[in-house]
C-alpha positions in Angstrom: -16.3 23.8 -17.1 -16.4 20.2 -15.8 -17.0 17.2 -17.9 -18.6 14.1 -16.4 -18.2 10.5 -17.5 -20.0 7.3 -16.4 -17.9 4.6 -14.8 -18.9 1.2 -13.3 -18.9 2.9 -10.0 -21.1 5.9 -11.1 -20.5 9.3 -12.5 -17.3 11.3 -12.1 -15.5 14.3 -13.4 -12.8 14.0 -16.1 -10.1 15.4 -13.9 -7.0 13.1 -13.9 -6.4 13.4 -10.1 -9.6 11.5 -9.2 -9.7 7.9 -8.3 -12.6 5.7 -7.2 -13.2 4.7 -3.6 -16.2 2.9 -2.2 -19.4 3.5 -4.1 -21.2 4.9 -1.1 -18.5 7.5 -0.4 -18.0 8.8 -3.9 -14.6 9.9 -5.1 -11.5 11.4 -3.5 -8.4 13.1 -5.0 -5.0 11.3 -5.0 -3.6 14.1 -2.8 -6.0 13.1 0.0 -4.8 9.5 -0.2 -1.7 9.6 2.0 -1.1 5.8 2.0 2.5 5.0 1.2 3.3 1.6 -0.3 6.2 -0.6 0.8 7.3 -4.1 -0.2 9.2 -6.9 1.6 11.1 -8.8 -1.0 13.7 -11.6 -1.0 17.2 -11.0 -2.2 20.3 -13.2 -2.4 21.5 -11.7 0.9 18.2 -12.1 2.8 15.1 -9.9 2.9 14.6 -6.2 2.3 12.0 -3.6 3.0 11.7 -1.1 0.1 9.5 1.9 -0.5 7.6 1.4 -3.7 9.6 2.8 -6.6 12.8 3.1 -4.6 16.0 1.5 -5.8 17.6 1.1 -2.4 16.3 -0.8 0.6 15.2 1.0 3.8 16.3 -1.9 6.0 17.5 -5.5 5.6 17.4 -8.7 7.6 18.5 -12.3 7.3 15.0 -13.8 7.6 11.5 -12.7 6.7 10.4 -13.0 10.4 13.2 -10.7 11.6 12.2 -8.2 8.9 8.6 -8.3 9.9 9.5 -7.4 13.5 11.6 -4.5 12.3 8.9 -3.4 9.9 6.3 -3.1 12.7 8.6 -0.7 14.6 9.5 1.2 11.4 5.9 1.8 10.5 5.0 3.4 13.9 3.5 6.8 13.2 3.1 6.1 9.4 0.1 5.4 7.3 1.2 2.7 4.9 0.5 -0.5 3.1 3.2 -3.3 3.2 3.0 -6.0 0.6 4.9 -9.1 1.8 6.2 -11.2 -1.1 7.1 -14.9 -1.2 10.6 -16.0 -2.2 9.3 -16.4 -5.8 8.1 -12.7 -5.9 4.3 -13.4 -5.6 2.5 -11.3 -3.0 1.7 -13.5 0.0 0.1 -10.9 2.3 -0.7 -7.2 2.6 -0.7 -5.4 5.9 -1.9 -1.9 6.7 -0.3 0.3 9.3 -2.0 1.5 11.5 -4.7 -1.2 11.3 -7.4 1.6 11.6 -6.2 2.9 8.2 -7.3 -0.3 6.4 -9.5 0.8 3.5 -11.8 -2.2 3.7 -13.1 -4.4 6.5 -11.7 -7.9 6.2 -11.2 -10.7 8.6 -7.5 -10.9 7.5 
């Protein structure tokens, strides 16, 4: 038996593995969403690329620009979101690899 509940985006089942996507497309399971999340963060030694939830850095560089170049190469063949932080920790920008995997159409 399925139970349905009303959300701001419309009706959905009560299963825990559902998450909303665009209103026109309905819902998708989290297993279908293969987007991995990475963060570029500042450290005392420079900048690091880390997978979300990981304790260790995947790669390091002395400057943010160097790390961005390395990240582009590292992300080849992956479907991922990279959140680029400022030195104070605030998210400055988010990039999606490949660009075609961007879940929304934006100018940025």
